[in-house]
N, C-alpha and C positions, 0 to 999 in steps of 0.2 A: 421315351426320353423326355425329361421335364426340366424346365428352368425354375429355379427356386431363389427366393430372396431370403436371407437370414439377417437378423439384427440383434445386436446385444450391446450392453452398456457396462463395460468393466470399470466403473467408478470414475476413471480419469479421462475416458474417451469413449466414443461410439464407433462401432464398426458395422458397415453395411456390406454384405457379401452376396455376389451373384454366382450361382453354381449351375452346372449342367449335370443333373442327377447329383452325384456326390463329388464331382470334379469342380473345384473352385476356379472360376475364370476371371473374376475381377473382385477387388476389395477396395473400399474407401474408408479411411479413418478420419474422424472428426473430433476436435477438442471438446471436452466436456462443456466449455463455455459457449460453444456453438451448436451443441448437440440438438437442442430443440428446434432452433430456427433453420438449421441446415439439413435436417433429416430428409425432407421431401426433395430439396435440390440435389442431395447426394444420391438418392434413388434415381432421379432423373438423369444425372450425369453418368451413373454406372450403367444404366440401360442404353443410353445413347452411345456410350463408348463401345458397346458390343452390337449396336444396331438391333436392339431387341425392344419390343413394345410392351407396355404394362399388361395388356391382355394376354401376352404370351406366357406370363408367369403362372405356374401351376399352384403355388402356395407361398405364403410368407411365414417363416419360422421365427419365433421370438424367444430369446432367453428371458423368461418372465421373472427372474430374480431368484432369491432375494437380492436386494440392492438398494441404492439411494432412492427414496420414495418418489420425490417430485419429478425427477427426470424420467425414471422408469415408468411412472404413470402416464406422462406425456407421450413417451415413445409408443406405449401400448395403445393409447387413445388414437394416435396418428395411424397406427396399423389397423385398428378397428375401423377407422373412417375410410381408409383405402379399400379394405375388404368389403365394406358396405357399398361403396360407390362402384366398385369394379367386380364385385362378386368373386373375389379371390379368397379361397379358404385360408384359415390361419392354423398354425400349429404351435402349441405351447410347450416349452421345454424348461424343466426345472434345472436351474443353474448348479445346484448342489449335486443332483444326479449326474449331470454332465461331467463334473469334476471327479466323481467317484469312478466313472467309466474310464477316465484317463489314468487312474492310479491302479497298478497291479498289486500293490502291497495289501495283504489281508487285514492289516490293522490301520487302515487309513482314516485320518480325521480331517475333514474339510472344515475350515473356519473362514467365514467371510465377515468383514468388518461391519458391525451394526452401529459403530461410532461409540465414543466413550469407552467403557469397559465391557460393552456387550458384543456378542457375536451371534451370527447364524451358524449352526453346526450340522454336520452330517457324519455318520460313522459307518464304515463298511462291515465292522465285526458284529454289530447288532441291528444294522439297518434303521437307526434312529435319526431323526431330523428335528430341529427345533431352534429356539431362540433363548439365549441365556447369558449370564455374565461369564466372562472368561474364568473367573475364580471358581464358579460352580462347575464348569466343564472340567477344569483341572482337578477339582476335588473328586468328581465322579471317576475320572480316569485313574486317579491314585488308588481307588478302591478295587480296581481290576488287577488280577494277576496275569501278566502276559509274558510269554517266553521271548517274544520279539518286541522291539521298540515300536511305538506308535509313529507312523509317518504323517507329519502335519503338512497340509498344503492349503493354499488360499492366502489372500491378502490379510486376513485376520490372524493367520498363523505368523506371517512376517511381522505384523505390528506387535504381537504379544510374545515374540520368540524368547526374549530374555526371561520373562515371567514363567513361561512354560519350561524352559531349561532349568531354571532355579528350583522348580517344584518337582519336575519329573526326572531330572538329571539324565542318566543314561537311557532312560525309557523313551526318549524323544529324539526323532530324526526329522529333518526338514528338507523339502524340495523347494528351494527358493525361486526356481524357474516356473513353478506352477502357481500363479497368483489368481487366475481366473480361468474359466473354461476356454479351450482353444476353439477358434472359428471352425476348424474342420470337424471337431466333435459335434458342434451345434448343427452343422450341415448334415452330417451323418444321421443324427437323431431326427432332424426334420424330415429327411428323405424317408427314413424307416417308418415314422408315424404317418406320413402322408400316404405311403403305399399300404399301410394297414387301415387306412380310413379314419385315423384318429385326428380329425380336423374339427375346427370350431368356427362359428361365425363371429364370436366376440371373445376377447381375452381379458384377463384381469391380472394385476401384479400378484406374485406369489408371496403370501404372508401366512404365518402359521396360525393366526387367530385374528379376529377383527372385533375390537382393537387387539393389537399384538400384546400377549401376556407372557412375561418371562417365566420359564420353568425354574 
């Protein structure tokens, strides 16, 4: 039986979750305006609320993005520092993969906002991931012949919904409740990777190239 801490940053807020194996026992949400300064205090509060000490934590799982660069980088740097100081293993989780796990539809398209007209994308039908303009993503989807509509999820899908509907018409469906990976999915993936020994001593933000180059 293991205690896990998981952290993710769904653009507008930060969540810190404490779980016993895959059972969530406490969660704290922090505004994006306080995410950097309140991360360590939030971890302290959540541990104290359950009378658990930091050395009792088996690993820390992080949704490493993609997402807003500066805050994500700071969150990961903080986790790296805690890991180094207390020798707690880290688990990296790809936010796009997490969202694909939540979607049962065979033609799922995950779109996360990369700001402006750009998106991070992942698709279940051909297992592709990348970074592109929303226009290019729509153009490539229009070239595919599908019997079923594409199911769009993610905050990028919500942002560009009207443009997608205009171009794909009846070939597009939306799950407006799925804007970012669920905390439980992150916990489950962290627990699975930890038990498989897929741990690291240092994490880095997930980007598809350095510097990021649009497809």
